[in-house]
Each structure stands twice: as structure tokens, then as C-alpha cells.
PyMOL CGO cylinders between C-alpha atoms (Angstrom):
from pymol import cmd
from pymol.cgo import CYLINDER

trace = [
    CYLINDER, 112.01, 255.01, 133.12, 110.35, 252.61, 135.18, 0.3, 1, 1, 1, 1, 1, 1,
    CYLINDER, 110.35, 252.61, 135.18, 108.21, 254.33, 138.38, 0.3, 1, 1, 1, 1, 1, 1,
    CYLINDER, 108.21, 254.33, 138.38, 105.68, 253.03, 140.65, 0.3, 1, 1, 1, 1, 1, 1,
    CYLINDER, 105.68, 253.03, 140.65, 102.55, 254.17, 142.17, 0.3, 1, 1, 1, 1, 1, 1,
    CYLINDER, 102.55, 254.17, 142.17, 99.61, 254.47, 144.73, 0.3, 1, 1, 1, 1, 1, 1,
    CYLINDER, 99.61, 254.47, 144.73, 96.91, 255.68, 143.39, 0.3, 1, 1, 1, 1, 1, 1,
    CYLINDER, 96.91, 255.68, 143.39, 94.64, 258.19, 145.30, 0.3, 1, 1, 1, 1, 1, 1,
    CYLINDER, 94.64, 258.19, 145.30, 91.26, 258.94, 143.52, 0.3, 1, 1, 1, 1, 1, 1,
    CYLINDER, 91.26, 258.94, 143.52, 88.86, 256.23, 145.18, 0.3, 1, 1, 1, 1, 1, 1,
    CYLINDER, 88.86, 256.23, 145.18, 89.44, 253.63, 148.57, 0.3, 1, 1, 1, 1, 1, 1,
    CYLINDER, 89.44, 253.63, 148.57, 89.94, 250.89, 146.28, 0.3, 1, 1, 1, 1, 1, 1,
    CYLINDER, 89.94, 250.89, 146.28, 94.30, 251.43, 146.94, 0.3, 1, 1, 1, 1, 1, 1,
    CYLINDER, 94.30, 251.43, 146.94, 95.29, 250.89, 143.73, 0.3, 1, 1, 1, 1, 1, 1,
    CYLINDER, 95.29, 250.89, 143.73, 98.55, 250.33, 142.79, 0.3, 1, 1, 1, 1, 1, 1,
    CYLINDER, 98.55, 250.33, 142.79, 100.03, 251.73, 139.08, 0.3, 1, 1, 1, 1, 1, 1,
    CYLINDER, 100.03, 251.73, 139.08, 103.62, 251.25, 137.33, 0.3, 1, 1, 1, 1, 1, 1,
    CYLINDER, 103.62, 251.25, 137.33, 104.66, 252.98, 134.67, 0.3, 1, 1, 1, 1, 1, 1,
    CYLINDER, 104.66, 252.98, 134.67, 107.55, 251.65, 132.06, 0.3, 1, 1, 1, 1, 1, 1,
    CYLINDER, 107.55, 251.65, 132.06, 108.61, 253.43, 129.16, 0.3, 1, 1, 1, 1, 1, 1,
    CYLINDER, 108.61, 253.43, 129.16, 110.14, 251.41, 126.67, 0.3, 1, 1, 1, 1, 1, 1,
    CYLINDER, 110.14, 251.41, 126.67, 111.32, 251.87, 122.86, 0.3, 1, 1, 1, 1, 1, 1,
    CYLINDER, 111.32, 251.87, 122.86, 109.66, 255.86, 123.23, 0.3, 1, 1, 1, 1, 1, 1,
    CYLINDER, 109.66, 255.86, 123.23, 105.97, 254.45, 124.74, 0.3, 1, 1, 1, 1, 1, 1,
    CYLINDER, 105.97, 254.45, 124.74, 104.61, 254.81, 127.88, 0.3, 1, 1, 1, 1, 1, 1,
    CYLINDER, 104.61, 254.81, 127.88, 103.37, 251.61, 129.43, 0.3, 1, 1, 1, 1, 1, 1,
    CYLINDER, 103.37, 251.61, 129.43, 100.53, 251.64, 132.52, 0.3, 1, 1, 1, 1, 1, 1,
    CYLINDER, 100.53, 251.64, 132.52, 100.37, 248.44, 134.55, 0.3, 1, 1, 1, 1, 1, 1,
    CYLINDER, 100.37, 248.44, 134.55, 98.75, 246.85, 137.62, 0.3, 1, 1, 1, 1, 1, 1,
    CYLINDER, 98.75, 246.85, 137.62, 95.32, 246.96, 139.68, 0.3, 1, 1, 1, 1, 1, 1,
    CYLINDER, 95.32, 246.96, 139.68, 94.25, 250.23, 138.19, 0.3, 1, 1, 1, 1, 1, 1,
    CYLINDER, 94.25, 250.23, 138.19, 90.72, 251.60, 138.66, 0.3, 1, 1, 1, 1, 1, 1,
    CYLINDER, 90.72, 251.60, 138.66, 88.97, 254.50, 136.11, 0.3, 1, 1, 1, 1, 1, 1,
    CYLINDER, 88.97, 254.50, 136.11, 90.26, 257.14, 137.26, 0.3, 1, 1, 1, 1, 1, 1,
    CYLINDER, 90.26, 257.14, 137.26, 94.25, 255.90, 137.59, 0.3, 1, 1, 1, 1, 1, 1,
    CYLINDER, 94.25, 255.90, 137.59, 95.13, 256.79, 134.13, 0.3, 1, 1, 1, 1, 1, 1,
    CYLINDER, 95.13, 256.79, 134.13, 93.73, 260.39, 135.42, 0.3, 1, 1, 1, 1, 1, 1,
    CYLINDER, 93.73, 260.39, 135.42, 95.68, 260.45, 138.17, 0.3, 1, 1, 1, 1, 1, 1,
    CYLINDER, 95.68, 260.45, 138.17, 98.69, 259.51, 135.98, 0.3, 1, 1, 1, 1, 1, 1,
    CYLINDER, 98.69, 259.51, 135.98, 98.59, 262.49, 134.23, 0.3, 1, 1, 1, 1, 1, 1,
    CYLINDER, 98.59, 262.49, 134.23, 98.19, 264.63, 137.69, 0.3, 1, 1, 1, 1, 1, 1,
    CYLINDER, 98.19, 264.63, 137.69, 100.96, 263.33, 139.65, 0.3, 1, 1, 1, 1, 1, 1,
    CYLINDER, 100.96, 263.33, 139.65, 103.31, 263.14, 136.73, 0.3, 1, 1, 1, 1, 1, 1,
    CYLINDER, 103.31, 263.14, 136.73, 102.88, 266.37, 134.07, 0.3, 1, 1, 1, 1, 1, 1,
    CYLINDER, 102.88, 266.37, 134.07, 105.28, 265.22, 131.75, 0.3, 1, 1, 1, 1, 1, 1,
    CYLINDER, 105.28, 265.22, 131.75, 103.16, 262.98, 130.86, 0.3, 1, 1, 1, 1, 1, 1,
    CYLINDER, 103.16, 262.98, 130.86, 99.94, 264.35, 131.14, 0.3, 1, 1, 1, 1, 1, 1,
    CYLINDER, 99.94, 264.35, 131.14, 100.23, 265.68, 126.46, 0.3, 1, 1, 1, 1, 1, 1,
    CYLINDER, 100.23, 265.68, 126.46, 101.45, 261.65, 126.26, 0.3, 1, 1, 1, 1, 1, 1,
    CYLINDER, 101.45, 261.65, 126.26, 99.83, 258.34, 124.93, 0.3, 1, 1, 1, 1, 1, 1,
    CYLINDER, 99.83, 258.34, 124.93, 99.80, 256.06, 128.09, 0.3, 1, 1, 1, 1, 1, 1,
    CYLINDER, 99.80, 256.06, 128.09, 99.20, 252.40, 126.72, 0.3, 1, 1, 1, 1, 1, 1,
    CYLINDER, 99.20, 252.40, 126.72, 98.27, 249.40, 128.32, 0.3, 1, 1, 1, 1, 1, 1,
    CYLINDER, 98.27, 249.40, 128.32, 100.96, 246.70, 128.99, 0.3, 1, 1, 1, 1, 1, 1,
    CYLINDER, 100.96, 246.70, 128.99, 98.90, 244.50, 127.86, 0.3, 1, 1, 1, 1, 1, 1,
    CYLINDER, 98.90, 244.50, 127.86, 99.22, 246.02, 124.48, 0.3, 1, 1, 1, 1, 1, 1,
    CYLINDER, 99.22, 246.02, 124.48, 102.92, 245.46, 124.28, 0.3, 1, 1, 1, 1, 1, 1,
    CYLINDER, 102.92, 245.46, 124.28, 103.53, 242.45, 121.54, 0.3, 1, 1, 1, 1, 1, 1,
    CYLINDER, 103.53, 242.45, 121.54, 105.89, 239.98, 122.69, 0.3, 1, 1, 1, 1, 1, 1,
    CYLINDER, 105.89, 239.98, 122.69, 108.18, 238.01, 120.01, 0.3, 1, 1, 1, 1, 1, 1,
    CYLINDER, 108.18, 238.01, 120.01, 105.82, 234.45, 119.98, 0.3, 1, 1, 1, 1, 1, 1,
    CYLINDER, 105.82, 234.45, 119.98, 107.10, 231.56, 117.79, 0.3, 1, 1, 1, 1, 1, 1,
    CYLINDER, 107.10, 231.56, 117.79, 104.72, 229.62, 115.41, 0.3, 1, 1, 1, 1, 1, 1,
    CYLINDER, 104.72, 229.62, 115.41, 104.19, 226.87, 117.89, 0.3, 1, 1, 1, 1, 1, 1,
    CYLINDER, 104.19, 226.87, 117.89, 103.43, 228.91, 121.04, 0.3, 1, 1, 1, 1, 1, 1,
    CYLINDER, 103.43, 228.91, 121.04, 101.08, 231.70, 118.73, 0.3, 1, 1, 1, 1, 1, 1,
    CYLINDER, 101.08, 231.70, 118.73, 98.92, 228.30, 117.80, 0.3, 1, 1, 1, 1, 1, 1,
    CYLINDER, 98.92, 228.30, 117.80, 98.87, 226.91, 121.23, 0.3, 1, 1, 1, 1, 1, 1,
    CYLINDER, 98.87, 226.91, 121.23, 98.28, 229.32, 123.91, 0.3, 1, 1, 1, 1, 1, 1,
    CYLINDER, 98.28, 229.32, 123.91, 94.52, 229.30, 124.27, 0.3, 1, 1, 1, 1, 1, 1,
]
cmd.load_cgo(trace, "trace")
């Protein structure tokens, strides 16, 4: 599942992308503080589920890419 929508919580016009991978829901994009609440209001089926930030996805990296990622 992948879904995009615009948050109408403030006047910034944030765009939020919702992605489901391996049974977990990830949110990413330019989101304000109320973005997660807007997701829960616009998508009632996600109201009780835990939403994770897209940065929390663990990508598989090799030893050297971890070592030199700074």
C-alpha cells in the first residue's frame, strides 16, 4: 500500500506519504506536528495502528558502507 495526501492541518501545505511494508506503516514527507493526527482522521483504519517514520526503515548495508557513511 502506498498513499499520498496533503495535510490541511496548517497553512504549510505539507504532503505526507504513507507506505506499508512487512506489516508496518511508515510515514514520510514534509509533515507538521499535526500530520500524524491528520492521517488518523483521514484514514480511520490506521487510527489504532502504530505509525513509524520512514527514517526508521533499516536498509541492508555492507560493512564498508556503514563504516564510511559519515
